[in-house]
PyMOL commands that place a pseudoatom at each C-alpha (Angstrom):
pseudoatom trace, name=CA, resn=UNK, resi=1, chain=A, elem=C, hetatm=0, pos=[49.203, 164.764, 91.005]
pseudoatom trace, name=CA, resn=UNK, resi=2, chain=A, elem=C, hetatm=0, pos=[50.632, 167.978, 92.504]
pseudoatom trace, name=CA, resn=UNK, resi=3, chain=A, elem=C, hetatm=0, pos=[47.884, 170.446, 92.973]
pseudoatom trace, name=CA, resn=UNK, resi=4, chain=A, elem=C, hetatm=0, pos=[44.703, 169.983, 91.098]
pseudoatom trace, name=CA, resn=UNK, resi=5, chain=A, elem=C, hetatm=0, pos=[43.933, 169.270, 87.477]
pseudoatom trace, name=CA, resn=UNK, resi=6, chain=A, elem=C, hetatm=0, pos=[43.678, 173.033, 87.079]
pseudoatom trace, name=CA, resn=UNK, resi=7, chain=A, elem=C, hetatm=0, pos=[47.080, 173.845, 88.476]
pseudoatom trace, name=CA, resn=UNK, resi=8, chain=A, elem=C, hetatm=0, pos=[48.859, 173.869, 85.126]
pseudoatom trace, name=CA, resn=UNK, resi=9, chain=A, elem=C, hetatm=0, pos=[46.377, 176.024, 83.230]
pseudoatom trace, name=CA, resn=UNK, resi=10, chain=A, elem=C, hetatm=0, pos=[46.303, 178.521, 86.263]
pseudoatom trace, name=CA, resn=UNK, resi=11, chain=A, elem=C, hetatm=0, pos=[50.097, 178.883, 85.870]
pseudoatom trace, name=CA, resn=UNK, resi=12, chain=A, elem=C, hetatm=0, pos=[49.747, 178.998, 82.000]
pseudoatom trace, name=CA, resn=UNK, resi=13, chain=A, elem=C, hetatm=0, pos=[47.134, 181.894, 82.254]
pseudoatom trace, name=CA, resn=UNK, resi=14, chain=A, elem=C, hetatm=0, pos=[49.690, 184.203, 83.711]
pseudoatom trace, name=CA, resn=UNK, resi=15, chain=A, elem=C, hetatm=0, pos=[51.414, 184.396, 80.100]
pseudoatom trace, name=CA, resn=UNK, resi=16, chain=A, elem=C, hetatm=0, pos=[48.397, 184.677, 78.124]
pseudoatom trace, name=CA, resn=UNK, resi=17, chain=A, elem=C, hetatm=0, pos=[48.620, 188.463, 77.459]
pseudoatom trace, name=CA, resn=UNK, resi=18, chain=A, elem=C, hetatm=0, pos=[51.465, 190.501, 76.295]
pseudoatom trace, name=CA, resn=UNK, resi=19, chain=A, elem=C, hetatm=0, pos=[52.794, 193.355, 78.317]
pseudoatom trace, name=CA, resn=UNK, resi=20, chain=A, elem=C, hetatm=0, pos=[50.507, 195.633, 76.351]
pseudoatom trace, name=CA, resn=UNK, resi=21, chain=A, elem=C, hetatm=0, pos=[47.440, 193.551, 76.990]
pseudoatom trace, name=CA, resn=UNK, resi=22, chain=A, elem=C, hetatm=0, pos=[47.189, 191.593, 73.904]
pseudoatom trace, name=CA, resn=UNK, resi=23, chain=A, elem=C, hetatm=0, pos=[46.193, 187.831, 73.794]
pseudoatom trace, name=CA, resn=UNK, resi=24, chain=A, elem=C, hetatm=0, pos=[49.084, 185.867, 72.476]
pseudoatom trace, name=CA, resn=UNK, resi=25, chain=A, elem=C, hetatm=0, pos=[48.384, 182.865, 70.337]
pseudoatom trace, name=CA, resn=UNK, resi=26, chain=A, elem=C, hetatm=0, pos=[50.655, 180.179, 71.665]
pseudoatom trace, name=CA, resn=UNK, resi=27, chain=A, elem=C, hetatm=0, pos=[49.973, 180.872, 75.590]
pseudoatom trace, name=CA, resn=UNK, resi=28, chain=A, elem=C, hetatm=0, pos=[46.186, 181.028, 74.965]
pseudoatom trace, name=CA, resn=UNK, resi=29, chain=A, elem=C, hetatm=0, pos=[46.288, 177.589, 73.008]
pseudoatom trace, name=CA, resn=UNK, resi=30, chain=A, elem=C, hetatm=0, pos=[48.440, 176.094, 75.667]
pseudoatom trace, name=CA, resn=UNK, resi=31, chain=A, elem=C, hetatm=0, pos=[45.978, 176.937, 78.449]
pseudoatom trace, name=CA, resn=UNK, resi=32, chain=A, elem=C, hetatm=0, pos=[43.113, 175.484, 76.219]
pseudoatom trace, name=CA, resn=UNK, resi=33, chain=A, elem=C, hetatm=0, pos=[45.302, 172.264, 75.803]
pseudoatom trace, name=CA, resn=UNK, resi=34, chain=A, elem=C, hetatm=0, pos=[46.131, 172.129, 79.478]
pseudoatom trace, name=CA, resn=UNK, resi=35, chain=A, elem=C, hetatm=0, pos=[42.441, 171.869, 80.231]
pseudoatom trace, name=CA, resn=UNK, resi=36, chain=A, elem=C, hetatm=0, pos=[42.004, 168.825, 78.086]
pseudoatom trace, name=CA, resn=UNK, resi=37, chain=A, elem=C, hetatm=0, pos=[43.212, 166.278, 80.848]
pseudoatom trace, name=CA, resn=UNK, resi=38, chain=A, elem=C, hetatm=0, pos=[40.110, 167.432, 82.748]
pseudoatom trace, name=CA, resn=UNK, resi=39, chain=A, elem=C, hetatm=0, pos=[37.894, 166.272, 79.784]
pseudoatom trace, name=CA, resn=UNK, resi=40, chain=A, elem=C, hetatm=0, pos=[39.745, 162.775, 79.985]
pseudoatom trace, name=CA, resn=UNK, resi=41, chain=A, elem=C, hetatm=0, pos=[38.186, 162.262, 83.374]
pseudoatom trace, name=CA, resn=UNK, resi=42, chain=A, elem=C, hetatm=0, pos=[34.803, 162.638, 81.889]
pseudoatom trace, name=CA, resn=UNK, resi=43, chain=A, elem=C, hetatm=0, pos=[35.345, 159.448, 79.760]
pseudoatom trace, name=CA, resn=UNK, resi=44, chain=A, elem=C, hetatm=0, pos=[33.101, 158.823, 76.757]
pseudoatom trace, name=CA, resn=UNK, resi=45, chain=A, elem=C, hetatm=0, pos=[30.739, 161.746, 77.674]
pseudoatom trace, name=CA, resn=UNK, resi=46, chain=A, elem=C, hetatm=0, pos=[33.173, 164.278, 76.579]
pseudoatom trace, name=CA, resn=UNK, resi=47, chain=A, elem=C, hetatm=0, pos=[34.717, 162.495, 73.682]
pseudoatom trace, name=CA, resn=UNK, resi=48, chain=A, elem=C, hetatm=0, pos=[32.938, 164.736, 71.164]
pseudoatom trace, name=CA, resn=UNK, resi=49, chain=A, elem=C, hetatm=0, pos=[33.887, 167.944, 73.002]
pseudoatom trace, name=CA, resn=UNK, resi=50, chain=A, elem=C, hetatm=0, pos=[37.357, 166.846, 73.377]
pseudoatom trace, name=CA, resn=UNK, resi=51, chain=A, elem=C, hetatm=0, pos=[37.937, 165.950, 69.781]
pseudoatom trace, name=CA, resn=UNK, resi=52, chain=A, elem=C, hetatm=0, pos=[36.264, 169.318, 68.738]
pseudoatom trace, name=CA, resn=UNK, resi=53, chain=A, elem=C, hetatm=0, pos=[38.465, 171.260, 70.947]
pseudoatom trace, name=CA, resn=UNK, resi=54, chain=A, elem=C, hetatm=0, pos=[41.676, 169.417, 69.996]
pseudoatom trace, name=CA, resn=UNK, resi=55, chain=A, elem=C, hetatm=0, pos=[40.916, 169.754, 66.375]
pseudoatom trace, name=CA, resn=UNK, resi=56, chain=A, elem=C, hetatm=0, pos=[40.512, 173.425, 66.580]
pseudoatom trace, name=CA, resn=UNK, resi=57, chain=A, elem=C, hetatm=0, pos=[43.621, 173.962, 68.686]
pseudoatom trace, name=CA, resn=UNK, resi=58, chain=A, elem=C, hetatm=0, pos=[45.620, 171.958, 66.094]
pseudoatom trace, name=CA, resn=UNK, resi=59, chain=A, elem=C, hetatm=0, pos=[44.210, 174.125, 63.282]
pseudoatom trace, name=CA, resn=UNK, resi=60, chain=A, elem=C, hetatm=0, pos=[45.209, 177.321, 65.037]
pseudoatom trace, name=CA, resn=UNK, resi=61, chain=A, elem=C, hetatm=0, pos=[48.662, 175.923, 66.059]
pseudoatom trace, name=CA, resn=UNK, resi=62, chain=A, elem=C, hetatm=0, pos=[49.287, 174.925, 62.420]
pseudoatom trace, name=CA, resn=UNK, resi=63, chain=A, elem=C, hetatm=0, pos=[48.552, 178.493, 61.180]
pseudoatom trace, name=CA, resn=UNK, resi=64, chain=A, elem=C, hetatm=0, pos=[50.730, 179.930, 64.042]
pseudoatom trace, name=CA, resn=UNK, resi=65, chain=A, elem=C, hetatm=0, pos=[53.610, 177.527, 63.254]
pseudoatom trace, name=CA, resn=UNK, resi=66, chain=A, elem=C, hetatm=0, pos=[53.535, 178.589, 59.544]
pseudoatom trace, name=CA, resn=UNK, resi=67, chain=A, elem=C, hetatm=0, pos=[54.611, 182.068, 60.707]
pseudoatom trace, name=CA, resn=UNK, resi=68, chain=A, elem=C, hetatm=0, pos=[55.004, 182.714, 64.476]
pseudoatom trace, name=CA, resn=UNK, resi=69, chain=A, elem=C, hetatm=0, pos=[55.999, 186.309, 64.396]
pseudoatom trace, name=CA, resn=UNK, resi=70, chain=A, elem=C, hetatm=0, pos=[53.119, 187.071, 61.856]
pseudoatom trace, name=CA, resn=UNK, resi=71, chain=A, elem=C, hetatm=0, pos=[50.482, 185.195, 63.981]
pseudoatom trace, name=CA, resn=UNK, resi=72, chain=A, elem=C, hetatm=0, pos=[51.959, 186.053, 67.457]
pseudoatom trace, name=CA, resn=UNK, resi=73, chain=A, elem=C, hetatm=0, pos=[48.798, 187.742, 68.472]
pseudoatom trace, name=CA, resn=UNK, resi=74, chain=A, elem=C, hetatm=0, pos=[45.583, 185.521, 68.466]
pseudoatom trace, name=CA, resn=UNK, resi=75, chain=A, elem=C, hetatm=0, pos=[43.457, 187.817, 66.408]
pseudoatom trace, name=CA, resn=UNK, resi=76, chain=A, elem=C, hetatm=0, pos=[46.069, 188.421, 63.642]
pseudoatom trace, name=CA, resn=UNK, resi=77, chain=A, elem=C, hetatm=0, pos=[44.872, 185.125, 62.022]
pseudoatom trace, name=CA, resn=UNK, resi=78, chain=A, elem=C, hetatm=0, pos=[41.376, 186.299, 61.845]
pseudoatom trace, name=CA, resn=UNK, resi=79, chain=A, elem=C, hetatm=0, pos=[42.263, 189.668, 60.487]
pseudoatom trace, name=CA, resn=UNK, resi=80, chain=A, elem=C, hetatm=0, pos=[44.196, 188.135, 57.691]
pseudoatom trace, name=CA, resn=UNK, resi=81, chain=A, elem=C, hetatm=0, pos=[41.212, 185.827, 56.770]
pseudoatom trace, name=CA, resn=UNK, resi=82, chain=A, elem=C, hetatm=0, pos=[38.778, 188.796, 56.934]
pseudoatom trace, name=CA, resn=UNK, resi=83, chain=A, elem=C, hetatm=0, pos=[40.985, 190.678, 54.508]
pseudoatom trace, name=CA, resn=UNK, resi=84, chain=A, elem=C, hetatm=0, pos=[41.079, 187.623, 52.256]
pseudoatom trace, name=CA, resn=UNK, resi=85, chain=A, elem=C, hetatm=0, pos=[37.378, 187.059, 52.612]
pseudoatom trace, name=CA, resn=UNK, resi=86, chain=A, elem=C, hetatm=0, pos=[37.818, 183.419, 53.779]
pseudoatom trace, name=CA, resn=UNK, resi=87, chain=A, elem=C, hetatm=0, pos=[36.919, 183.925, 57.434]
pseudoatom trace, name=CA, resn=UNK, resi=88, chain=A, elem=C, hetatm=0, pos=[33.589, 182.345, 56.969]
pseudoatom trace, name=CA, resn=UNK, resi=89, chain=A, elem=C, hetatm=0, pos=[34.692, 179.032, 55.502]
pseudoatom trace, name=CA, resn=UNK, resi=90, chain=A, elem=C, hetatm=0, pos=[34.289, 176.029, 57.736]
pseudoatom trace, name=CA, resn=UNK, resi=91, chain=A, elem=C, hetatm=0, pos=[38.045, 175.188, 57.551]
pseudoatom trace, name=CA, resn=UNK, resi=92, chain=A, elem=C, hetatm=0, pos=[39.065, 178.865, 58.578]
pseudoatom trace, name=CA, resn=UNK, resi=93, chain=A, elem=C, hetatm=0, pos=[41.101, 179.788, 61.647]
pseudoatom trace, name=CA, resn=UNK, resi=94, chain=A, elem=C, hetatm=0, pos=[38.363, 182.154, 62.426]
pseudoatom trace, name=CA, resn=UNK, resi=95, chain=A, elem=C, hetatm=0, pos=[35.810, 179.413, 62.615]
pseudoatom trace, name=CA, resn=UNK, resi=96, chain=A, elem=C, hetatm=0, pos=[38.327, 177.291, 64.711]
pseudoatom trace, name=CA, resn=UNK, resi=97, chain=A, elem=C, hetatm=0, pos=[38.724, 180.192, 67.071]
pseudoatom trace, name=CA, resn=UNK, resi=98, chain=A, elem=C, hetatm=0, pos=[34.946, 180.794, 67.393]
pseudoatom trace, name=CA, resn=UNK, resi=99, chain=A, elem=C, hetatm=0, pos=[34.175, 177.052, 68.059]
pseudoatom trace, name=CA, resn=UNK, resi=100, chain=A, elem=C, hetatm=0, pos=[37.184, 176.780, 70.430]
pseudoatom trace, name=CA, resn=UNK, resi=101, chain=A, elem=C, hetatm=0, pos=[35.946, 179.735, 72.513]
pseudoatom trace, name=CA, resn=UNK, resi=102, chain=A, elem=C, hetatm=0, pos=[32.285, 178.294, 72.414]
pseudoatom trace, name=CA, resn=UNK, resi=103, chain=A, elem=C, hetatm=0, pos=[33.566, 174.936, 73.622]
pseudoatom trace, name=CA, resn=UNK, resi=104, chain=A, elem=C, hetatm=0, pos=[35.495, 176.646, 76.432]
pseudoatom trace, name=CA, resn=UNK, resi=105, chain=A, elem=C, hetatm=0, pos=[32.368, 178.702, 77.421]
pseudoatom trace, name=CA, resn=UNK, resi=106, chain=A, elem=C, hetatm=0, pos=[30.623, 175.361, 77.765]
pseudoatom trace, name=CA, resn=UNK, resi=107, chain=A, elem=C, hetatm=0, pos=[33.392, 174.082, 79.978]
pseudoatom trace, name=CA, resn=UNK, resi=108, chain=A, elem=C, hetatm=0, pos=[33.480, 177.339, 82.172]
pseudoatom trace, name=CA, resn=UNK, resi=109, chain=A, elem=C, hetatm=0, pos=[29.694, 177.177, 82.616]
pseudoatom trace, name=CA, resn=UNK, resi=110, chain=A, elem=C, hetatm=0, pos=[29.956, 173.442, 83.560]
pseudoatom trace, name=CA, resn=UNK, resi=111, chain=A, elem=C, hetatm=0, pos=[32.609, 174.240, 86.185]
pseudoatom trace, name=CA, resn=UNK, resi=112, chain=A, elem=C, hetatm=0, pos=[30.407, 177.008, 87.590]
pseudoatom trace, name=CA, resn=UNK, resi=113, chain=A, elem=C, hetatm=0, pos=[27.359, 174.604, 87.819]
pseudoatom trace, name=CA, resn=UNK, resi=114, chain=A, elem=C, hetatm=0, pos=[29.544, 172.229, 89.683]
pseudoatom trace, name=CA, resn=UNK, resi=115, chain=A, elem=C, hetatm=0, pos=[30.624, 174.875, 92.229]
pseudoatom trace, name=CA, resn=UNK, resi=116, chain=A, elem=C, hetatm=0, pos=[27.102, 176.587, 92.538]
pseudoatom trace, name=CA, resn=UNK, resi=117, chain=A, elem=C, hetatm=0, pos=[24.909, 173.266, 92.427]
pseudoatom trace, name=CA, resn=UNK, resi=118, chain=A, elem=C, hetatm=0, pos=[26.370, 170.711, 94.823]
pseudoatom trace, name=CA, resn=UNK, resi=119, chain=A, elem=C, hetatm=0, pos=[23.179, 168.775, 94.700]
pseudoatom trace, name=CA, resn=UNK, resi=120, chain=A, elem=C, hetatm=0, pos=[23.145, 168.512, 90.811]
pseudoatom trace, name=CA, resn=UNK, resi=121, chain=A, elem=C, hetatm=0, pos=[24.232, 165.284, 89.153]
pseudoatom trace, name=CA, resn=UNK, resi=122, chain=A, elem=C, hetatm=0, pos=[27.124, 165.501, 86.522]
pseudoatom trace, name=CA, resn=UNK, resi=123, chain=A, elem=C, hetatm=0, pos=[24.634, 164.931, 83.740]
pseudoatom trace, name=CA, resn=UNK, resi=124, chain=A, elem=C, hetatm=0, pos=[22.251, 167.969, 85.082]
pseudoatom trace, name=CA, resn=UNK, resi=125, chain=A, elem=C, hetatm=0, pos=[25.295, 170.189, 85.331]
pseudoatom trace, name=CA, resn=UNK, resi=126, chain=A, elem=C, hetatm=0, pos=[26.378, 169.177, 81.886]
pseudoatom trace, name=CA, resn=UNK, resi=127, chain=A, elem=C, hetatm=0, pos=[23.008, 169.611, 80.161]
pseudoatom trace, name=CA, resn=UNK, resi=128, chain=A, elem=C, hetatm=0, pos=[22.383, 172.919, 81.820]
pseudoatom trace, name=CA, resn=UNK, resi=129, chain=A, elem=C, hetatm=0, pos=[25.774, 174.325, 80.744]
pseudoatom trace, name=CA, resn=UNK, resi=130, chain=A, elem=C, hetatm=0, pos=[25.138, 173.004, 77.093]
pseudoatom trace, name=CA, resn=UNK, resi=131, chain=A, elem=C, hetatm=0, pos=[21.720, 174.617, 77.000]
pseudoatom trace, name=CA, resn=UNK, resi=132, chain=A, elem=C, hetatm=0, pos=[23.246, 178.050, 78.033]
pseudoatom trace, name=CA, resn=UNK, resi=133, chain=A, elem=C, hetatm=0, pos=[26.217, 177.990, 75.629]
pseudoatom trace, name=CA, resn=UNK, resi=134, chain=A, elem=C, hetatm=0, pos=[26.407, 175.588, 72.696]
pseudoatom trace, name=CA, resn=UNK, resi=135, chain=A, elem=C, hetatm=0, pos=[22.937, 174.491, 71.982]
pseudoatom trace, name=CA, resn=UNK, resi=136, chain=A, elem=C, hetatm=0, pos=[21.767, 177.629, 70.197]
pseudoatom trace, name=CA, resn=UNK, resi=137, chain=A, elem=C, hetatm=0, pos=[24.734, 177.191, 67.666]
pseudoatom trace, name=CA, resn=UNK, resi=138, chain=A, elem=C, hetatm=0, pos=[24.216, 173.476, 67.039]
pseudoatom trace, name=CA, resn=UNK, resi=139, chain=A, elem=C, hetatm=0, pos=[21.981, 171.968, 64.531]
pseudoatom trace, name=CA, resn=UNK, resi=140, chain=A, elem=C, hetatm=0, pos=[19.621, 168.946, 65.506]
pseudoatom trace, name=CA, resn=UNK, resi=141, chain=A, elem=C, hetatm=0, pos=[22.226, 166.229, 64.793]
pseudoatom trace, name=CA, resn=UNK, resi=142, chain=A, elem=C, hetatm=0, pos=[24.985, 167.860, 67.218]
pseudoatom trace, name=CA, resn=UNK, resi=143, chain=A, elem=C, hetatm=0, pos=[22.383, 168.418, 69.823]
pseudoatom trace, name=CA, resn=UNK, resi=144, chain=A, elem=C, hetatm=0, pos=[21.237, 164.765, 69.611]
pseudoatom trace, name=CA, resn=UNK, resi=145, chain=A, elem=C, hetatm=0, pos=[24.664, 163.430, 69.765]
pseudoatom trace, name=CA, resn=UNK, resi=146, chain=A, elem=C, hetatm=0, pos=[25.351, 165.733, 72.865]
pseudoatom trace, name=CA, resn=UNK, resi=147, chain=A, elem=C, hetatm=0, pos=[22.201, 164.461, 74.679]
pseudoatom trace, name=CA, resn=UNK, resi=148, chain=A, elem=C, hetatm=0, pos=[23.362, 160.793, 74.146]
pseudoatom trace, name=CA, resn=UNK, resi=149, chain=A, elem=C, hetatm=0, pos=[26.863, 161.551, 75.270]
pseudoatom trace, name=CA, resn=UNK, resi=150, chain=A, elem=C, hetatm=0, pos=[25.652, 163.219, 78.442]
pseudoatom trace, name=CA, resn=UNK, resi=151, chain=A, elem=C, hetatm=0, pos=[23.885, 159.888, 79.645]
pseudoatom trace, name=CA, resn=UNK, resi=152, chain=A, elem=C, hetatm=0, pos=[27.535, 158.729, 79.940]
pseudoatom trace, name=CA, resn=UNK, resi=153, chain=A, elem=C, hetatm=0, pos=[28.563, 161.393, 82.271]
pseudoatom trace, name=CA, resn=UNK, resi=154, chain=A, elem=C, hetatm=0, pos=[30.461, 160.064, 85.204]
pseudoatom trace, name=CA, resn=UNK, resi=155, chain=A, elem=C, hetatm=0, pos=[29.409, 159.947, 88.849]
pseudoatom trace, name=CA, resn=UNK, resi=156, chain=A, elem=C, hetatm=0, pos=[30.039, 163.491, 90.260]
pseudoatom trace, name=CA, resn=UNK, resi=157, chain=A, elem=C, hetatm=0, pos=[31.709, 162.540, 93.558]
pseudoatom trace, name=CA, resn=UNK, resi=158, chain=A, elem=C, hetatm=0, pos=[34.190, 160.224, 91.852]
pseudoatom trace, name=CA, resn=UNK, resi=159, chain=A, elem=C, hetatm=0, pos=[34.815, 162.866, 89.167]
pseudoatom trace, name=CA, resn=UNK, resi=160, chain=A, elem=C, hetatm=0, pos=[35.597, 165.534, 91.718]
pseudoatom trace, name=CA, resn=UNK, resi=161, chain=A, elem=C, hetatm=0, pos=[37.913, 163.218, 93.726]
pseudoatom trace, name=CA, resn=UNK, resi=162, chain=A, elem=C, hetatm=0, pos=[39.795, 162.306, 90.558]
pseudoatom trace, name=CA, resn=UNK, resi=163, chain=A, elem=C, hetatm=0, pos=[40.433, 165.898, 89.459]
pseudoatom trace, name=CA, resn=UNK, resi=164, chain=A, elem=C, hetatm=0, pos=[41.160, 167.293, 92.922]
pseudoatom trace, name=CA, resn=UNK, resi=165, chain=A, elem=C, hetatm=0, pos=[44.660, 165.681, 93.195]
pseudoatom trace, name=CA, resn=UNK, resi=166, chain=A, elem=C, hetatm=0, pos=[46.235, 167.088, 96.319]
pseudoatom trace, name=CA, resn=UNK, resi=167, chain=A, elem=C, hetatm=0, pos=[44.887, 170.615, 95.988]
pseudoatom trace, name=CA, resn=UNK, resi=168, chain=A, elem=C, hetatm=0, pos=[41.679, 172.528, 96.787]
pseudoatom trace, name=CA, resn=UNK, resi=169, chain=A, elem=C, hetatm=0, pos=[39.591, 171.667, 93.798]
pseudoatom trace, name=CA, resn=UNK, resi=170, chain=A, elem=C, hetatm=0, pos=[36.646, 174.137, 94.480]
pseudoatom trace, name=CA, resn=UNK, resi=171, chain=A, elem=C, hetatm=0, pos=[39.192, 177.243, 94.928]
pseudoatom trace, name=CA, resn=UNK, resi=172, chain=A, elem=C, hetatm=0, pos=[41.155, 176.293, 91.677]
pseudoatom trace, name=CA, resn=UNK, resi=173, chain=A, elem=C, hetatm=0, pos=[38.016, 175.582, 89.793]
pseudoatom trace, name=CA, resn=UNK, resi=174, chain=A, elem=C, hetatm=0, pos=[36.495, 178.962, 90.843]
pseudoatom trace, name=CA, resn=UNK, resi=175, chain=A, elem=C, hetatm=0, pos=[39.747, 180.715, 90.114]
pseudoatom trace, name=CA, resn=UNK, resi=176, chain=A, elem=C, hetatm=0, pos=[40.030, 179.027, 86.496]
pseudoatom trace, name=CA, resn=UNK, resi=177, chain=A, elem=C, hetatm=0, pos=[36.527, 180.363, 85.772]
pseudoatom trace, name=CA, resn=UNK, resi=178, chain=A, elem=C, hetatm=0, pos=[37.101, 183.835, 87.118]
pseudoatom trace, name=CA, resn=UNK, resi=179, chain=A, elem=C, hetatm=0, pos=[40.324, 184.130, 85.251]
pseudoatom trace, name=CA, resn=UNK, resi=180, chain=A, elem=C, hetatm=0, pos=[39.679, 182.356, 82.006]
pseudoatom trace, name=CA, resn=UNK, resi=181, chain=A, elem=C, hetatm=0, pos=[36.265, 183.852, 81.438]
pseudoatom trace, name=CA, resn=UNK, resi=182, chain=A, elem=C, hetatm=0, pos=[37.608, 187.397, 80.397]
pseudoatom trace, name=CA, resn=UNK, resi=183, chain=A, elem=C, hetatm=0, pos=[39.692, 185.967, 77.581]
pseudoatom trace, name=CA, resn=UNK, resi=184, chain=A, elem=C, hetatm=0, pos=[36.606, 184.170, 76.209]
pseudoatom trace, name=CA, resn=UNK, resi=185, chain=A, elem=C, hetatm=0, pos=[34.632, 187.431, 76.547]
pseudoatom trace, name=CA, resn=UNK, resi=186, chain=A, elem=C, hetatm=0, pos=[37.390, 189.275, 74.660]
pseudoatom trace, name=CA, resn=UNK, resi=187, chain=A, elem=C, hetatm=0, pos=[37.475, 186.709, 71.860]
pseudoatom trace, name=CA, resn=UNK, resi=188, chain=A, elem=C, hetatm=0, pos=[33.680, 187.011, 71.509]
pseudoatom trace, name=CA, resn=UNK, resi=189, chain=A, elem=C, hetatm=0, pos=[33.809, 190.909, 71.458]
pseudoatom trace, name=CA, resn=UNK, resi=190, chain=A, elem=C, hetatm=0, pos=[36.743, 190.702, 68.879]
pseudoatom trace, name=CA, resn=UNK, resi=191, chain=A, elem=C, hetatm=0, pos=[34.666, 188.207, 66.591]
pseudoatom trace, name=CA, resn=UNK, resi=192, chain=A, elem=C, hetatm=0, pos=[31.615, 190.391, 67.039]
pseudoatom trace, name=CA, resn=UNK, resi=193, chain=A, elem=C, hetatm=0, pos=[33.486, 193.343, 65.905]
pseudoatom trace, name=CA, resn=UNK, resi=194, chain=A, elem=C, hetatm=0, pos=[34.203, 191.688, 62.533]
pseudoatom trace, name=CA, resn=UNK, resi=195, chain=A, elem=C, hetatm=0, pos=[30.741, 190.400, 62.375]
pseudoatom trace, name=CA, resn=UNK, resi=196, chain=A, elem=C, hetatm=0, pos=[31.726, 186.735, 62.789]
pseudoatom trace, name=CA, resn=UNK, resi=197, chain=A, elem=C, hetatm=0, pos=[30.438, 185.776, 66.335]
pseudoatom trace, name=CA, resn=UNK, resi=198, chain=A, elem=C, hetatm=0, pos=[27.113, 184.388, 65.218]
pseudoatom trace, name=CA, resn=UNK, resi=199, chain=A, elem=C, hetatm=0, pos=[28.244, 181.661, 62.723]
pseudoatom trace, name=CA, resn=UNK, resi=200, chain=A, elem=C, hetatm=0, pos=[26.333, 178.309, 63.268]
pseudoatom trace, name=CA, resn=UNK, resi=201, chain=A, elem=C, hetatm=0, pos=[27.317, 174.789, 62.772]
pseudoatom trace, name=CA, resn=UNK, resi=202, chain=A, elem=C, hetatm=0, pos=[26.783, 173.587, 59.328]
for i in range(1, 202): cmd.bond("trace and resi %d" % i, "trace and resi %d" % (i + 1))
show_as sticks, trace
zoom trace
């Protein structure tokens, strides 16, 4: 693997915003997709997170494909649903974007933990990230499933070796966190501005 597992997404992030600073739907979803191979390296521990992220990306991509010019900007889907009063439905693109953003928050937090706490096991790093990000939005069932999954977290050293490829993994991981976090913050700010950033899991 040329570079690290983060190399493709770091490249992709250069195209997420339009010239006038608007987040574009397809490039944003592409970056989210490019991070999925990292989750594969977690094995069974991240199956739930991966299927969740994949499902939400597909939902948003399908909407985008239905009218690429109308949905070129990521928030246009939400605005349409807000006007139609369908944004709070569980199958809405708004809900998809919210949960995709939260899952990405979790991953960014996890990568930060791996950088900042070299002595933590993978399970500790995952659990801490979960408690800081997804836990407050999950019901009891989702939380329990997550706890069980974290017991399957891979050995940290092996995991870091696998995702490093030929590049400097710590540098790329730090860069990914630094550059991707502002997009997530922008998503939260936008969703909060339309009163939709605090929806919980059913």
